[in-house]
N, C-alpha and C positions, 0 to 999 in steps of 0.2 A: 504494499500500499504506500502511495506517495506520502512522504513526510510533509510536503507543502504543496498546495495547489493554488496557483495564482490565476485569478480570473479577471481579465481586462475587459471591462464592460463598455468602453467608449469614454467620452461622448463622440457622437458623429462629427466628422470634419475637424477632428483634433489630431491629425497625423496618424490616424489608425491604419490607413493603407500602408504607410511607410513602415510602421512598427510591425505589422503582420508580414510584410515583404521581408523585413530583416530577420524575423524569427524563422521563416522557412528557408531563407537563403543560408542561414548558419545552423540549420537543423542538426546536421551530423556533428558539427563541432560542439554545439550545446549538449548534445547527447553524451559525447565523450566526457563532458564536465559534470554530468549528472543532472542535466536539465532536459526534460522531455517536452517536445512540441508535438502533441498527439495528432493523429490523422496523417494520412499520406499527402494531403494537400489542405489548403485553408478551406476549400469547399466542404470537406468532411467535418470541420469544426462548425461551419455555417449550418450544415444539415443537422448536426447534433443540437445546435441552439434552437433552430426552428422546431425540432422534435420536442425539446423540453418546453417550448412555448405552445405546444399543442397542435402543430401541423402534422399531417400524415403524409403530405405530398410536397414536392418541391414547388417553388413559386410558379415555375413554368408548367407544372402539372405533368411532367414527363417521367417522373420516377418516384417511387415510394421512399420516404425517409424515416418511416416508422422504425424504432429501435436504434436510431443513430446515436442518441444520447447514451443509451445503455452500453453500446459498443465503445464509445469514448470513455465512459467511466471505467469499463473493464480494462482498457489499455492503461489508463492512469493508475488503477488499483494494482496493476502488475509491475509498476515502476517504483523503485525504492527511494528515489530522490525528489526533485522538484519537477512540477509539471506546470505548463503555461497554456492557458486557453485565452484567445483574444477574438471577440466579436462584439461590435458596437450594437448589434441587434439586441443585446441584453440590457442596454441602458434604460429603455422605457418599459422593461418587463415588470409585471406586478408582483405582489408579495408571494403569490403561490409559486411562481418560478424561483424567486429568491430562496424560498424555503426548500424547494426541491434541489436546488444547487447545493445548499448548505447540508442537506441530508445525504447527498451523494459522496461527500468527501469528509475525511476526518479533520482536516485542517485547511481552511480557506482564507485567502487574503484577496481583497478587491482592489483593482486599480481603476481610477477614474481619470482619464486624460482630459484636459480642459484648455480651450483656446478662448481668446477674448471675444466678447459677444458681438462687437461691431464687425469683425472679420467674418464671423460665422453667420450673420444675417444673410448676406448675398450668397455665401457658399451653400447654406441650407436651401435657399430658394432654388438654386440651380440643381441641387441634388434631388429635391422632391419632384421637380419637373422631369428629371431623368427617370424618376420612379412613377411617372404617369399622372402627376397632379395637374390641375387646370388653373390654379391661381395666377393672376398677373402679379408682377412684382409689387405694385402699390397695394394690392389686396393682401398679399403675404405680410408685408411690412406693417400695415395697419393692424392686422390681426395679432401679430407679435406684440405690438405696443399695447393694444387694448386688453389682451389676455395675459399679460405678464404676471408672474407670481407676486405674492406679498410676503417677502422673506422677513419683514419686520414684525409680523404677527407671531405670537407665541407658538401657534400650532403650525407655522410654516405652510401657508396656503400655496399649492402647486398650480402652475399654469396648465391649462388643458388643451391648448392648440398644438399643432404638429411641431412648431418650432420648440416650444418649451418642454414637450414630452422628451425631446432629444437633447435639449440644451440646459435644462434646469439641473445643473451639476449638484447643487445643494440637496435637492429632493432625491436625486439619484443616489448620492452618497449616503444620505440618511436611510433610504430604503434598503440599500445593499449592505449597510452596516450590520443588519441582522444575520448576515452570512459570515462575517469576519471583519477584522480590522481593515480600514480603508486608506489607501495611498492615493494622493492627488498629484498627478504629474502635469505641470503646466507647460504649454507650448510657448517657446520664446517669441518675442516680438519680431516683426519683419527685419531683415537685414543681418541677423545673427548667423553664426555658423549652423549649417544644416544638421550637423551631427549632435547638437546639444540635446534634442529631444530623445534621441537614441541612448545617449549617455544617462539621461535621467531615468528612462525606462529600465536601462541596465542596472541602475542602483537597486531597483526593486527586486529584479529576478536574480541578481547576483552574477552578472556577466558584463564584462567591459567591452561594449560595442566599439569603443574608441580604439581598441587594439586590433581590430580586423577591418578589412575593406568590405563595405556593403554597397553593391550596385544600387543606384537610385531607382526607386519605383516611379512610375509615371501615372499620375492621377490628375492631370491638369483640368482646370475648370473651363467651361465653355464661356465665350464672350456673351455680352448682353443680347446681341441680335440672334446668335445661334440658339441661345436658351429660349428666346421668345418664339423662334420658329418651331422648336421642339414642343413648347407649350401649345401653340396653335395646332400642331399635329395631334397632340393628345386630345384636344377638344374635338377635332374632326373625327378621330377614330372612335371616341366615345359616342359621338352622334351616330356613327355607323354600327354601334352595338359591340365595339371591340374595346371594352374597358380593360385597362391595365390590370393584371399582368399578361393579357393576351399578346403574344409575340415578344415577350420580355427580352429575350436574348438579342433579337434583331433590333429592337427599339433602343435598348439601353446600352448593351455591350458592343454591338456592331455600329449602329448609327451614331449614338451620342458619344461614346467613349473612343471610337476609332475614326469613323469616316468624317464626322462633323469636326472633330478635334483637329484633323489634319487639313482642313480646307484653307486655301489661300484666299481669304475674303476680307473685306473691310469690317472689322469687328474689334471691340475692346472689352476689357473686363468691366463689370458693373461697379460703379463708384458709389461710395456712401460716406457722408460726413458723420461725425459722432454727434448724435442728438443728446440733449440733456437727459431724456428718459433712459437712454442706454447707459450713460455714465452712472446714474443713480442705481439702475438695475445691477450693474457690474459691482459697485461698492457693496450693495446689500447682499449680493450672492457671495462675495468673498467673506463678508462678515458672518454669514450663515455657515459657511464651510469651516471657518475658524472656530466657531462656537462648538462644532461637532468634534473637534480635536483630531482631525484627520492628520495623517503623516504627509508632510509636504516635500515634494521633490521638484525643486525649481524656486520660483519667487512669486509671491502674490502680486507683485507689480507687473508681472507678465500678463495679468488679466485686465489691466487698464486698457480700455477701448482705444483703438487707433483708427485714424481715417483710412479708408480704402480708396485709393486713387483709381479713377476710371470714368466711364461715360454715365451721364444722366440718362436713364431709359426714356425719359420724356422727349429727348431729342432724336430718337431713332425714327426714321421715316418708313412709310410703307414700301417705298422703292427699295430701301436696303433689306427689308424683310423679304421682299420678292426675289432680290438678287441672291441672297444667301440660300433661300429655299430652292431656287433653280439650280444653284451650284451644288447643293446637296443631292439633288436628284440624279446627277450624272454618276458619281461613284456608287450610290446605292443601287442603281439599276445595273451597273457593271458587276457589282458583287452578286446580285441575284442571278444575272445571266450566267456567270461562271458556275454557280451551284445548280442552276437548272439544266446545264449541259451535262452534268455528271449524274448518272443513275436516274435520269428523268423517266417518269411514267407516261403512258399515253395521255395526251391532252394537257401535259404540264411541262412541256419542253421550253427552250429559250424563246421560241416564237410567241409564247403566250404571255410573256412578261410585258406589262402595260408600257406603252410608249407615250412620250409627251415632250413637247418643246415649247418654250415661252411664246405665247401668242400664236401657236401653230395649230390650235384646235378650233373647229368651227363653232363649238359651243363654249369657248373660253369666256370666263366672266369678265366684267368690266374692272374687276379688282385683281391686278396681277398677283398680289400676295396670296389672296384666297385661292386663285387658280394653281399657283405653285404648290401650296400646302396640300390642296386636294390631290395633286399629282403624286406627291410623296405618300399620301394616305392610300392611293391606289396601289402603290408598290407594296406597302406593308400589308394591306388587306389581301393582296394576291398571295404573298408569302404565307400569311397565317392560314388562309384557305387551303393552300397547297399542303402545308404541314398537317393540318387536320385531316385532309383526305388521305394522306399517306398513313397517318396513325390509324385511321379507321380501316384502311385496307390491310394493315399489318395485324390488326387485332384478331 
């Protein structure tokens, strides 16, 4: 049985991808030092977390994940040293999940990584849009402001909207403290050495990441125009009855994280000045964490909100939206053509992939942006329909 199980629960957009990448990049070296990173890949840890949160199937619905948590626990139980699990999906989990995790192991320690709120506001909007949400940036920001927690109250009232469920570090730390002592790892402010976060996380698990070379992971955010194109695509797909997670791999992992990221288009990151309510929220959250007596790795000053330089979304024109959507259509169709050419079934070959060119259709709308987004939706809908037909035929 593992002497020490470290469960890194997030928060989201706090360098979690980099930390998980580093854990699996050095998995064998860590094992030699008595530190187990369970699962053959991070996906196995994700499956286990979804399982303990009550899911029986993957988000894509293409495989059963029942029993994944039990298998992860068995692997950790067979290990005599330290084990590390990292999945930000655990951050918003309720008390029943916390209790199950606590029951699963003899000794648990919790890690909550935290980044300043102002940087996380635009980062979270882009992330939830990649996960199929429909909110505009002004709607998302207004909701975060209106629904912010009341940390000054004796009972620590928790925010209930999507942003605060993932970013209320004080409530997350308090809830997870029922499983074991809580470490808070702060993300350093912009401009500092990239390895600082790894070093702080290494303090918790007992490994000097500064002594080894870690390839950089790539989880770059989308620009403000690309993010809004993706949001409009979500709206159109939902209108067609293809609510997320339908086509999740194509929509998020191929389109958003690969094809759109690599576009050479006129786009900038979303900018955000530090509003007074964000400053107050940051101070109150830090004070609430301090009252809990968490173990700090880093500096509380790291959580002071900083301005995010970039574009004001209100300045983005419909012409730019149309241009980026049209540019996105090209690599997405090429990607689908390549896959349709391999192992295609009758009626689903490359010749059936929808075609479109800006202004080239007789029934094109008077709104170029709407027309381009609809063309993207045609491609996604075609791919989802093709996949479902293949699954039905193989069943």
